[in-house]
C-alpha positions as CSV (number, residue, x, y, z in Angstrom):
1,M,-139.1,-37.8,-19.0
2,N,-138.1,-39.2,-15.3
3,S,-135.9,-42.6,-15.4
4,P,-137.5,-45.6,-13.9
5,A,-136.8,-46.3,-10.2
6,K,-134.0,-48.6,-9.3
7,R,-135.3,-49.6,-5.9
8,A,-139.1,-49.6,-4.3
9,I,-140.2,-50.2,-0.8
10,V,-143.6,-51.6,-0.2
11,V,-145.1,-51.0,3.2
12,G,-148.2,-53.3,4.2
13,M,-150.2,-52.9,7.0
14,D,-152.0,-56.1,8.2
15,G,-155.6,-56.0,9.5
16,A,-155.6,-52.2,8.5
17,S,-158.7,-50.3,7.2
18,M,-157.6,-47.8,4.4
19,E,-160.4,-45.3,5.1
20,L,-159.5,-45.1,8.4
21,V,-155.6,-44.8,7.7
22,L,-156.5,-42.1,5.3
23,N,-158.4,-40.3,7.7
24,M,-155.5,-40.4,10.2
25,V,-153.1,-39.1,7.3
26,Q,-155.5,-36.0,6.4
27,W,-156.3,-35.6,10.3
28,G,-152.2,-34.9,10.6
29,H,-151.9,-38.0,13.0
30,T,-149.7,-40.0,10.9
31,P,-147.2,-37.6,9.5
32,Q,-144.5,-40.0,8.1
33,L,-147.2,-41.9,6.3
34,A,-148.6,-38.7,5.0
35,Q,-144.9,-38.1,3.5
36,L,-144.3,-41.7,2.1
37,I,-147.9,-41.4,0.2
38,E,-147.1,-37.7,-1.0
39,Q,-143.0,-38.4,-2.1
40,G,-144.2,-41.8,-3.3
41,G,-147.1,-43.5,-4.6
42,Y,-150.1,-44.9,-3.1
43,R,-152.9,-47.0,-4.8
44,P,-156.4,-48.3,-3.4
45,M,-156.4,-52.0,-3.4
46,I,-159.7,-54.6,-4.0
47,G,-159.3,-56.9,-0.8
48,V,-159.8,-60.9,-1.6
49,F,-162.4,-63.0,-0.2
50,P,-161.9,-64.6,2.4
51,T,-160.6,-61.2,4.3
52,L,-158.1,-63.0,6.1
53,T,-154.3,-62.7,6.4
54,P,-152.8,-65.7,4.8
55,P,-155.4,-65.1,1.2
56,G,-154.7,-61.3,1.6
57,W,-150.7,-61.3,1.7
58,T,-150.6,-64.5,-0.6
59,A,-152.8,-62.4,-3.2
60,L,-150.6,-59.3,-3.0
61,T,-147.3,-60.6,-3.1
62,T,-148.4,-63.2,-6.2
63,G,-151.0,-61.3,-7.8
64,T,-153.3,-63.8,-8.2
65,W,-156.7,-64.3,-6.5
66,A,-156.8,-67.1,-3.7
67,G,-158.6,-69.6,-5.7
68,T,-155.7,-69.8,-8.1
69,H,-153.0,-69.8,-5.5
70,K,-154.9,-71.7,-3.0
71,I,-154.2,-70.1,0.3
72,M,-157.6,-70.0,1.7
73,D,-156.9,-69.7,5.6
74,F,-155.2,-70.0,8.4
75,N,-155.5,-73.6,8.6
76,I,-156.1,-75.5,5.0
77,R,-157.4,-78.7,4.6
78,K,-154.5,-81.5,4.2
79,P,-154.6,-82.6,0.7
80,G,-155.5,-86.7,0.6
81,G,-156.2,-86.3,4.5
82,R,-159.2,-86.7,6.6
83,L,-161.6,-83.8,6.3
84,D,-161.0,-82.6,9.8
85,E,-157.2,-82.9,9.0
86,T,-155.5,-79.5,8.4
87,V,-152.2,-78.0,8.1
88,W,-151.1,-74.4,9.2
89,G,-151.8,-71.8,6.5
90,I,-148.9,-69.7,6.9
91,N,-146.6,-71.4,4.5
92,T,-145.5,-70.6,1.5
93,A,-144.8,-74.2,-0.1
94,L,-148.5,-74.3,0.0
95,S,-148.9,-71.5,-2.5
96,E,-149.7,-72.4,-6.5
97,S,-148.7,-69.4,-7.9
98,E,-145.0,-67.8,-8.0
99,Y,-143.9,-64.9,-5.3
100,L,-142.8,-61.2,-6.7
101,W,-139.4,-62.0,-4.7
102,N,-138.8,-65.3,-6.8
103,T,-139.7,-63.3,-10.0
104,I,-137.2,-60.3,-8.5
105,E,-134.7,-63.1,-8.3
106,Q,-134.6,-64.4,-11.5
107,V,-133.8,-61.4,-13.6
108,G,-130.8,-61.0,-11.2
109,K,-131.9,-58.2,-8.7
110,K,-132.1,-59.1,-4.9
111,P,-135.2,-58.9,-3.0
112,V,-135.2,-57.8,1.0
113,L,-138.4,-58.7,3.0
114,V,-138.4,-57.4,6.6
115,K,-141.3,-58.8,8.9
116,W,-143.1,-59.6,5.8
117,E,-146.5,-61.8,6.1
118,M,-146.7,-64.9,4.5
119,S,-143.0,-65.2,3.4
120,W,-142.1,-68.3,5.2
121,P,-140.4,-70.6,4.6
122,V,-137.8,-69.0,2.0
123,T,-139.0,-70.0,-1.4
124,E,-136.1,-69.9,-3.9
125,S,-136.4,-69.2,-7.6
């Protein structure tokens, strides 16, 4: 039996149709992705609604749907404000769910995020 991995790398592609990405892999246009899929792991993902960057990446990194984490758009209605008053939705402080990297920190590990969507401002566990 193989021992569990001590490290993991997660690659995300914003706005990528996985059907097209997999076609490009099969056609030989993306050999590095083909190698990652072959030697690592690949799992299809059910998209979130609305199909926008902020709710999608927040769902991916919290494991909760947009209705739970409350990040619904690039602009979110400001709580307590006028109906036309919004705040910028790319903001981790607005999420009502815990992020994966906070969970990793809580068990004594060190997450490293490189150009990860929806990871600003930095959250601490």
